[in-house]
C-alpha positions as CSV (number, residue, x, y, z in Angstrom):
1,M,7.5,2.8,-15.5
2,Y,6.6,3.3,-11.9
3,A,4.4,5.4,-9.6
4,I,4.2,6.4,-6.0
5,V,0.6,6.0,-4.7
6,T,-1.2,6.2,-1.4
7,V,-3.1,3.0,-0.6
8,A,-5.0,2.8,2.7
9,G,-3.0,5.7,4.1
10,E,0.4,4.3,3.2
11,Q,2.7,5.5,0.4
12,T,4.0,2.7,-1.9
13,R,6.2,2.6,-5.0
14,V,4.5,0.3,-7.6
15,S,5.4,-0.9,-11.1
16,P,3.2,-2.9,-13.5
17,G,3.2,-6.7,-12.8
18,E,4.7,-6.2,-9.3
19,A,3.2,-7.9,-6.2
20,V,2.9,-5.4,-3.3
21,R,1.7,-5.8,0.4
22,V,-0.5,-3.0,1.6
23,P,-2.6,-2.4,4.7
24,R,-5.9,-4.2,4.8
25,L,-8.4,-3.3,2.0
26,S,-12.1,-4.0,2.1
27,Q,-12.3,-5.6,-1.4
28,E,-12.6,-9.4,-1.8
29,P,-9.8,-11.5,-3.3
30,G,-10.0,-11.7,-7.1
31,S,-11.5,-8.2,-7.4
32,V,-9.9,-5.3,-9.3
33,T,-9.8,-1.9,-7.7
34,T,-8.5,1.5,-9.0
35,V,-6.4,3.9,-6.9
36,D,-6.5,7.5,-8.0
37,T,-4.1,9.0,-5.4
38,V,-1.0,9.0,-7.5
39,L,1.7,11.3,-6.0
40,L,4.5,10.8,-8.6
41,L,4.6,9.2,-12.0
42,S,7.7,8.1,-14.0
43,D,7.6,6.7,-17.5
44,G,11.4,6.1,-17.9
45,D,12.6,9.4,-19.2
46,S,10.3,12.0,-17.6
47,I,9.0,12.3,-14.0
48,T,5.7,14.0,-13.2
49,V,5.3,15.2,-9.6
50,G,1.7,15.9,-8.4
51,N,0.6,19.0,-6.6
52,P,-0.6,17.2,-4.5
53,L,-1.8,14.5,-7.0
54,V,-1.0,13.8,-10.6
55,E,-4.2,14.6,-12.6
56,G,-5.6,11.9,-14.8
57,A,-3.4,9.1,-13.4
58,S,-4.6,6.0,-11.7
59,V,-3.3,2.5,-10.8
60,E,-5.3,-0.8,-11.2
61,L,-4.7,-3.3,-8.4
62,E,-5.9,-6.9,-8.3
63,V,-6.5,-8.2,-4.8
64,V,-4.9,-11.6,-4.3
65,E,-5.4,-12.4,-0.6
66,H,-5.7,-11.1,2.9
67,G,-3.7,-12.1,5.9
68,L,-2.0,-11.2,9.2
69,S,1.7,-10.3,9.6
70,D,4.0,-11.9,12.2
71,K,3.2,-11.1,15.9
72,I,5.0,-8.1,17.4
73,T,5.3,-8.3,21.2
74,H,5.8,-5.5,23.6
75,V,7.0,-6.2,27.2
76,K,6.7,-3.7,30.0
77,K,8.3,-4.3,33.4
78,I,8.5,-2.2,36.6
79,R,11.4,-3.4,38.6
80,R,11.1,-4.4,42.3
81,K,7.3,-4.2,42.0
82,H,6.6,-7.7,40.7
83,H,4.8,-6.2,37.7
84,R,5.2,-7.4,34.1
85,R,2.9,-6.9,31.2
86,R,3.2,-8.5,27.8
87,R,1.1,-7.4,24.8
88,G,1.0,-8.7,21.2
89,H,-0.3,-7.4,17.9
90,R,-0.7,-8.8,14.4
91,Q,-1.2,-6.2,11.6
92,A,-3.7,-7.0,8.9
93,Y,-2.5,-6.8,5.3
94,T,-3.6,-7.4,1.7
95,D,-1.4,-8.7,-1.1
96,V,-2.2,-7.1,-4.4
97,I,-0.8,-7.3,-7.9
98,V,-0.4,-4.1,-9.9
99,K,-2.2,-4.7,-13.2
100,D,-1.5,-1.4,-15.0
101,I,-0.6,2.3,-14.5
102,L,-3.1,4.4,-16.4
103,V,-2.5,8.0,-17.6
104,A,-5.2,10.1,-19.2
105,A,-4.2,11.8,-22.5
106,K,-3.6,15.5,-22.2
107,E,-5.6,17.6,-24.6
């Protein structure tokens, strides 16, 4: 079973028990959060595609830790002008564990 969800503006494929790195969330480590923006849901033999979201589906995520990724540097140079500029950036992320994929029963 897997699902494609939107977490903090980024689409991610998740499965139960999987550890995933997503953009920074505001929740504290150890807390459990529910994501309702499920775009696609697969239970092995059938695939449900949302229009735009799958109704009644959600994913429970447990926040493990926050951190910063490796530094990405950008160098800009204008030749013969004695001009160089170097910029760096570290993107913030959150490591989460997928607890469960929940599907509401259809009536």
